[in-house]
N, C-alpha and C positions, 0 to 999 in steps of 0.2 A: 732492535734486532731478537734480545730476548722475549720480548713482549709479543711479536711477529711468530717466534716459534711457538709461544705459549697457545697462542689463539689456532695454528696449526693441529697442536697434538689435541686441544678441545674440540675442534671441526673433527677430525678423525674418530676421536671416541664418539662424538655424536653421531656420525654417520654409522659406527660400528652399533651403537646402541641400536640405533632407529632398524637397520639391518635384521639386528638380531629379535627385536620385538616384532616387526615383519613376518619373520619368517615363523616364529611363535604365534602368530596371529593366523596366519595361512593354516599352520598345521591345526590348530585348533578349532577352525572351521571344516577340516576335513575329518578331525574325530567324532564327530556328530554322526558321520555315517557307518563307522568302523566302530567305535565304542559304547556311543550311547544309547542305540536303537533300542537294546533289549530293559535297559533301566528307565529311558523315558516314555517305554509302553506300558509301564506297571499301573497306571490310574485306570487303565482298562478291566481290572481285576480285584485291586486291593479293597476297596470298601465291601463288594459283595461277600468276598472271602472273611472278611473280619465279623460283618453280621450273617453269622450261618442262621441255621433254625436255635440253637440256644440261645444265641443274644440278642436275638428279635425279640424276645418278649421286654427287653429292656429298652423301649423305642420313648426315648426321651431325649431333650434336647442336651441335658445336661451328657448323657450318655454319647452322644456323637461327638460333643465338645471334646469329650475325653479321648475318644479315637482320634480325633484329629491331632490332638496335643503329643498322643503315642508316635505317630506319625512322623510328626515334625521333630520330636527329639530325636528319635529313631534314624531319620536322614542327618539330623545335624551331629550326631555322635559318630556313626558309624562310618558313612562316606565322606562327609566334611573332615570331620576330625583325625580319624583313624586313617583314613586313605588319602586325603589329599596333603594333609600336613604329616604324616609321619611315613606311613607305609610307602610313598611313592618315592621316598630318599632312599630305598634300600634297594636300588637297581644294580643289575649285575653287565655293566659297559653297556647301558643304555637300555638292557632286557628286562623285564619284570615277569612277576608269576611266581607259582609255588617252586619252579623247578629253578627259578633265578637264585631265588632266598636258598635253596637246599645247594646250588652251586657255589653259592658265597660260603655257606657253611661247611662243604666239603674242602674248600681251599684254605680256609684260615683256622680249621680247628681238625683237619685230616681225617673227616668222618666220611669220606668216598669207601663205597665197596666195588668200584671198578677194579678188576682185578690186574691188569695190566699198566698201571701207572708207574711213572719214571721221574727221577730228579729233575731230567731236561725239561717235562711238561712244566715245571713252575719257574722256567727261565720264558714262557709265553708273556709277550706283552700283556693279553688279556687277562692273564693269571694274576697279574699284580695288582689288577683293581681295585681299590677300595681306599680307605683313609690312610695316610702317608703318616703315622703316626710312631715316634721311636719306639724300639722293640720293647716290650714288654715279659716279664715272666708269666708262662701259662699258669692260668687259673686251675684250681685244684679241680672244679666241674669240668673246666676242659681235660685234663690230663685222666679224668675217671672216664669221659666217654671215650677219649682216643684208645683207652687201656681196654674197655670193654666190648666186644663184637656183638653182642646178644644187643646192644644199646642202640649201635649203630644201625643194625638190622631194624631195629625198632623204629627209628627215626624213618629210614627207606619206607617203612611198610607204610608209617604215618602219610608220607609225601605221596606215595601210591593210589593212598586212601582219598587224599585231596584229588589227584587227577582222575582217579575215576568218578568221583562227582561231579568234577568238572565236566566229565563224558557225560553224567545222568543229565547235567542241564542242556547239552547238545540234541539229548532226545526230549527233555520237557519242555524245553523254551519253546520251540517251535509249535508244540500242541497247544498250549497254553494260549500263546499268543493271537495265534491265527483262530481259534476257535473263540476267545473273547473279542477279536476284532469284527468278524462276522455274526458273533450271536446278537448285534443291533438290529439285523434283519428279521428276528422274530417280533418285532415289536413295531415294525411299520406297517403300511397297509398291506404288504403281500404277506403277511401272516405266515413266514415260511415254518412247516413243521420241523422236529428236530432231527428228522431223517434226513430231510432235504438239505439241512445246515451243516449236517454230518457230512453228507456227499461234496459239498462245495469245499467243506474244510480238508476233507481229503485229497479233493482234485488241486487245491493249491498247494499241500504239502508235498505231493509227488513231483508238482511243476518245480518245486521250490530245489529240491534233491535232485532231479534230472537236469539242471541248471547248474549244477554246482562246479562240474568241469569247466566251463567257461572262467571261473575265478570271478573274486570280487572286483578286480581293477576293471573289468569289462563294462561294470555299471556303478563304479564307485563314483563317478562323476554328478551321478544325480542322487546319490544316498544321502549326501549330505544334505542339500536343498529340502529333501523329503523330511528329513527329521527335523532341521529348522523350521519348515511350516507346520508339521506335526507339532512342536515345541509353543509356536506363536499361538496355534489356534488354542490349545489346551489353555494357554496362560489368559487370553483374549476371553474363553469361556469361562475359567475359573475366576477373573477378576469382576466378569456381569454378573455371575452368580453371587459372589460375596455382596456387590452392591445393591443387587435385586431381591435378594432374599433374606441375608441375615448379615448385615456388615458387625454385628458382636461377634463373630466368628475369630474376628482378631485377639479376643480375649483369651481365647482357648491356646495361645503360644506359652502361657503361663504354666509351668510343671505344675502346678496345684489341682489341675483339671484330671490329670493323670491318676493323682491319688484317690480324688473324688470317683474317677470312673472306676477304680479296681474297689473301693470301699463299695460301691453300689452291685457292681456284676459280680465279685468275687471271682470264684472258681472259673465261672465262664469267662469272665473278663481274662484271667491269665491263659485259657486255652485261646482265645481270639489272639494273642501274641503271634499266634502261627502264622495270619491273617496281615499282621501289621508287618512282620518281617519280608512281604513281599514287595513293599515298596521299596525295599533296597536291593531286592535281585537284580542282577546284572552289575552290581556294584564291583565286584573281583575283576571286570572287563578291563576297568581305570587301571588296574596293573598290570594286567596280563598282556595288554595290546599296547604297552608302553613301547615295545620296542620299534614300533611304525609310528612314534610320534616322539614328543621329551615330554618332561614331568609339568614344566611350565605350561606347554600349550594345553595338556589335559586339566591343570589345576584353573587356568583360565577359563576353560571352555564349562567345567562345573561349578565354580564359585558364581560366575557371572551370566552364566545362562541357564545350565540344567537345574542346580538348586534352587534359584528363584520360580522357575516356571513349574516346578515340581511342587513347592511349597505353595503356591497361588492357586494350582490346579486342585491339590487336595484340601485346601481351605474353603474353594468354592462348591465343589461337591460334598462338603461337611455342611456350609449355609444352606444348601437347596434339600439335604437330606434332613436338616433339623427344623423346616418347616413342609417338609414331604415325608412323614415317618412311614408310609407304605409303601416306598418304592426302592428300597434296598435291592433285589435281587438283580437289577439292570439299572446302579445308579449313574452310570458314567453317561450313557446313553438317553438317559431319561432327565439329567439335568443339561443336556445342549438344547438351546434353542431352536425352535422347528425349522425355522428359515434357514439354517446353516447346519442340518442334521446330514442330509447325503454328502456334501463336501468334506465334514468332519469324518463321516463314516469310511469315506474313498482313502483319505489321507491316510486313518487307522489303520486301515487294512493294510496300505504300502507301509506304513511303519513299522508294524508287527513282522511282516517279511522280511525288511531290513534288519531288526532285531534279531530275528531267526539267523540269518544268513551269517550276521557277526560272531554269533556264538557255534554255528558249525565249523566255521572256519578257526576258531580258537581250538576247537576240538580236534581237528586234524592237527594242528600244531603239537597239541598236548600229545597227542599218540606218536608224533614223531619224535618228541623228546624222550617219552618213556623207550622208545626202540633203541636210542642213543646210549639209555643208561643200563640197556641189555636187558630189560624188562618187558619187551612186547616183541612180538614175531616179525620177523621182516615183510614188508607191505610195501606196494606201489607207491613211491611219492612223485608228484607232479607238481614241478614251480611253475604256479599261475601267474605270475606278474615280473615283468623284465624291471620294472620301477618301484614296488615293494618288495624289498627281498624278504623271505619267510614267509609269504603266503603260498601254501601249500594246498593240494587235493590228493586225498587217498579215496581211490574207487571202492575198494572193500569196506572201509569204514564207513562210506557215506552210504552205500546200501544198508549197511546193517543200521545205522542210525535210522534210517529211513523205515524198515521194517519195525523198530521198536517204537517209533514216532507215533506211526500208522495205528500199530496195537495199543497204543495208550490211547489214542484220541478214539478209536472204535471203542475199545473196551469199558472206556469211564464216562465219556460223551458227556462229562459235568466239569465245569471249570473249577468248581471248590475243591474236588477230589484232586485234580491234577495239581490245582495250588498247593494242595498239603505235602505232595510228592515233591513239588518245585521247590518250595520254602526250606524244606529238610535238606536238600542238596545245596542250595545255596548258602545257608548258614554252616553245614559241615565245612566247606568251604574255607568261610571266612574264620571259622573256629581254629582250622589248621594253619590259615595265615598267620592268624595271633600267634599263635604257637612258636613257629617260625623265625617270626619277627623279634620276638622276646630272647631269643637265640641270636641271631644277628646283631641286636645291641648290643648283647655280651661279647660275641666272640669277633665279629666282623669290626662294628663300632667302638668296641674295647672301652664300653662305659661300664659302671659298676652294676652289679645286681642289684641293688638298693633301686636303681634309677628303672630296670630291667622289670621286676617286680611290681611296682605300683602298674605299669603298662598293661603286662599280664593279668593282673587279679581285676583292673578296672573293667578292660574289654571283655575280660571271659566271664566276669560278673553278667555284664551287660547281655553277652550272645548266648550265656549259658540260659538266661531265661527264657530266650526266643527259642533255642533249641529242645528245652525241656517241653515246652508248648508243642514243638513241631513233633516231637519223638512221640507225646502223647497220641498223637493221629497217625500213627503207623499203620492201626486196622482200617482206616478211611484214607487211603490211597498214598500214604507215607512209606509203605513197603517198596515201593516201585525202585527208588533211588537206591534204597538197600540192596534189593535183587541184582540191579544193574551193577553195582559197584561190586557185588559179590561175585559176579560172573566175571567181569574184567579183571578183578582181583586175583581170581584160581587162574586164570590165561596168563596173567603177568609172574604170579608166583611160578607156576609151572616151567616157564619159558625162562625166567631168571634162573630156575633151580637146575634146571637140566642144563643151559647155558654154561654156567659156571660148575658144574660137575664135569662138563666134557672139556672143559681150560683144565682145570686142576688133573685132568687125566694127561694131557697134552704136557703141562708141566712138569708132572712126575715122568714122564716118559721119553724125555727130551735125548736126543742122540747125544753119546758122550763127546765133546770138542777133542779129548786125547785119542780116542780111537780115530776121531778123523785125522787130526795130526800126526798118526802112527802110519796111516794109510799112503801119506807123500802127496804132493800136489794133483796127481791124477786119479786121487780116491780108490786107487785100486781096479779103476774101470776104464772104460772108452768116452774120454772126453769129445764128444761131436762139436761140430760147429753150431755158432747159435745163441741165443739168451733164454735161459729158464727163471720164468718167475715162480718163486714156490709161494703160496699164499697161507699163512697162518696166523692166530690168532697172539700167539708168541712175541713178545717184544725184546726176547732175548732168548738164545738157545736156538739150537735146530730141533725142526719138528720131527716126531716120528716118521710122518708122511714120508719124507727124504731116505730114510732106512728102507722102508717098506718098499719104496718104489725102485731104487736101487739093487734091491735083494732080488726082484722079480724080473728086473729090466735092467743089467750090468752095464748100462749106458747113460750118459749125461751130458746136458750143455757145457760148452767152455766156459761161458760165464754164467753164474748163478747167483740170483737176488733174492734175499727172503724178504718178502714184502708182507708188513703187518698193518692194518687198516684199522684204527682205533677211537674212539672217542675220549675227548680229555673233558674235564668239568669248567668248560669256560662255552658261552655262547656260538663264539666265532673263532676260528682260526683265520689270520692272513695269509694269502698266498705264499708271503716270503717266509713264513714260518712253519709251513705245512709239512715238509718233507724234511726228514732227520734221518742220515746216511751216514753208515759206519760198515766199518770192514769185520769179517766173520772168523776169518783164519790169515796168515800173512799171505803177503802178496802174490806169491806164486801159484795160490791156490784160486783165485778169481772170483771168490765169493763174497759177497756183498750184503747187507743188510739195509733195507729201506723201512722208514715208520712213517706212515701217511696219517695226520692227525686231523680231526676235525671237531668242531663244537656240538652243542646238543640241537643246535638252530640251523646249522651247516648243511646244504643239500649237495649231494655228490651227484655232480653231473657229470653225461657221458660227452666229452667235449672231444673224444676222439685223438686227444693230445698227451694222455697218459706216458706212452713208451716214449714218446718223445723228451719230456720233461723228467722222466726217469734216467735217461741218458744223461741230458745234460747236466743232473743233480748227480749222478755217479762221477761224471768227468771232472765236474769242479770240485767233489771231495777229494779225487787222486790227486789234483794239482794242490789243493789247501793242505792236505795230509804231507805231500813233499816239502813245501814251502815254510809251514809251522810246526815248530818243534815237539808240541804238546799232543800233536796227532802221530808223528812220527816217532814211533819207539821202534826197538830193534826188532828185526825180523821174528826173530824166535819167541819175543816175551809177549806180544799182542796176540791174544786167541781170540776173544769177542771185544774186539777194540774198542775206544771211544767213540762217541755217536755226535755228528756236528749238524747244526742247522745251517741248511743252504738256501740262501736267499736268491730269488730268481734276478734281483737288481745287481748282485754281484756277480751272477752267471753272464749275465751280459756284457759288464763291462771287460772281465778276467777270462773268460773262457777260449782255449786255442783250439775250439771247434770252430770249423765253418760249417753254417748250416745252410741248405738249401731245399726247395721244395715247394710244392703246391697240394691244393686241397683236391682231395678226391671224393667221388660219392661212391659210396659200397664199405666194402669190408676191412679188415684191419692191415696196417703195413706188413705184419709177417707173411701175408699172402702173396703181397706184392714182390716182396723181396723172398721170397722162398721159392728154392731150387727144386720142391716136390711136384710132381706132375698131377698128383693126386689132388693137393691144395689149389692147385690153379685150375683143374675141371671144376671144381666145387666151387670156386669164386660166383659163378655167374648164377647158379644157384642161391648161394647166401645173399646176394646183392639184391634178387628178385625178393627174398624175404624180409628184406630191411633195405627199403628203396631211400628211406631219410636220413640213413646214419652218414654222415660227414666226417671223414678222417683226412689230416694232413698227412699227404706222402713225403716224408722228409729224408734227406739222404744227409750223412756226415764225413766231412774230412777233415783232416788234421793240420793245421796253418803251418808253414813252416817257420821253427824257431831254433835258432843253433843253440840257445841257451839251455833248451829246456832238458831236463834229467834225461839220460837214455831208458832209465827204468820206467818213467813215467809214459815218455812218448811209446814203449814198446806194449804199454799197459791200456794208453789209450788206443793203440792200432788193434789189439786184441777186441776192446770193446766194441770199436766200429765195426771190425770184420764179423764180429757176432752178431751185431744188430744187422747189418746186412744179410747172413746167414739165415734170420728168421728168429721171432720170438713166441714162445710157447708158455702156457700159461697152466700151472699144476696147482691140483687144488685136493683137499680130502672129500673122497663122497664117503660121509660118516653115517654108521649106524650105531645108535648109542642104545646101549641096554643094559638094566640093572642086574648087578652080581647075584647068582643063583642063592647067595647066603643073604638077600637084602630083605628087609621086613615087606610085609605086602604092600603096606602104603606105599612103599617108594617105588617097586613094581608096578605100582596102579600110575603114580607118577610118572615115571620116565618111560615103561614100555607102553603105556597108553594113550596119556594126557600129551607129554613131549612128544613121543613119536607121531601123534595124529598132527599136531603143530608144525611140525617139522615137513612133514607131507603136505601139508594144504598151504604153507605160506613159501612166497618167492624164494627160491635156491640163492646161496650166496653169491654163484657165478653172476646170477642178472643183478643183484641188488649192487655188486661191485663193477657192473657194467662191462662184465670180461666177454671178448667176442668168444663165440659160442663154436667158430671154427677151429681156433687156436686153442682150445681148453683140452687139458688131458687130467681126468678125474682119478683118482687114485681109493679105490675102495679100503674103509677101515671099518673094524668092529670095535666101540667101544664098551668096555665092562666096569661102568661106573657104581 
């Protein structure tokens, strides 16, 4: 019997392992079209970038062998050793990229600069992600960083600099990939001129950006096969060239050839490292796109397919060049056997488009994450895939990228100059990742500095050699990513600075709760039927717009809910943990607080159900407060009471409200329930302007329960009656200005820069999906 049980356990384990491996193999297949398009197209332009005018005077077989040896060891040390074996292990709840590393650091070392963080955020399940090692005393380095705000600000600037360089990749990758792919037409019988090639490249680029709104998922099923066919093509061509031209190239794997290369070429050889690093351009995508796949699937795809195919292709090109020393300018297409030239050309063009698509999508994701950190103006974010969560499209950024890409393509018309810019951008991102990874080893993995230091020193030494060579080429095109980064960094700094100043103004001008308590439950004003949702960035206290509103219009809704929508340093917040509900004043005041939490990769969708979810959450809180002693303190002692996470699962099981309703097309529930003739008359106009907006029209009833506390029943009835009377959204329409005593620079940043960005970005009500017909805006001037 025990033997049979053992067989059953072994069989289940075997099936689980087989299913796990199968899933990862499928994900590895899918990753070719999303992750590796950029990296796999680098053979198009690497050798032509290495052997520029300065290095072409060293036209010997030994120099070619040395160049290949450099490429081989670069691909081995950075993508394979650093990323596949080390960096991919530093995921944040399965997410990767610069922001994932920063998020891990913010949680484990308290380095975050997000202003409205709370202790309750640390109870999120995603917040605790990481190695579950026993608590250790904080290191001196950790205490030092946490104590100095300047250092935390510098860390954020480093992260934003890396993010800006990723955005630079989104500009440069399409330009160099497409231009390199179609450059083969110059050497065919057609003999196209530079102007004609440029026209074709621009047409492809415009088409590429014009189709972004469709989303990657629309054509994802053909992306992976294109890249796989491309990889098989370059592997086959590379193998043929090795056998046909110079099998001795295999010996160049020895690092001895690197020493000989640098000894012969000297300073020119060192400068050529700016071309060598293009062989690993796109490596960061392995980590940045981790959230769509698994670490194992990406490791399998790279180690068993990408790495061998690229090495053989570079080896084949080197074998061809060692016997054809005059064909450096277009070495890739010249090395292709004539019978297969056109098929390879077509697949190369398609692969270049696929690689560009992946980088553009990654740029949208980076901008979305910058916004979640409060470092980028509000933009329209469209979720493009029902199956792949996190794939987004941002129209404004798309067209800005297209303008920059076309400008670079038309302005340079030369893949060598664009390659100089591209190399600098890629290496700057890797340099930043290495630094953040060293901090993760210390603070997150809780390893010794003696382990992190060798990692940092070794990889920084390797990357510094490439980065220095790329920086030398700043006058020859390398200035482009620096200018692009400077533009985006200025935008991010101005927005972050203005937003923080506005937040601290709100924080220092909160309404005194003692003053509210002194007014009594009526607040000294007329309490009219309905629910008032007052939006603010404050997670505690009553915002100044409330007193500003009641001062000018001495009436307010019977039920008040202070709503704060905020970002937390985790990638995703589960729906069960999204709402945090509390009470602002004692029970008779009918004033509540609702904090809605989103991760940096979460998307705020308008499902038309927020009002209903809020009602259910508040009702559940009211019952929880009565049943659980820790929430029900005495009436007078709770001023700004404890917050509770309300799970949607617990609501369904324990709530005493009966929910009935159906889906409506058109406007918000508040219009249907409102007794106002004006709102009813505006309904048809609003529906015409918003034909696709669907909202559930829900009615709530209190279930008969004799055991219910009379005070709870009364409060729930007030809530239901207020909901039936209508819901209004109150927001501050703010004008932020610098004080008269401020410096000229501060006035420039606030009065011109921040004001311009606020006027030209999406309004907060639109970003929060607030129905315009139910919105009340309270004008306020902030002197910061």
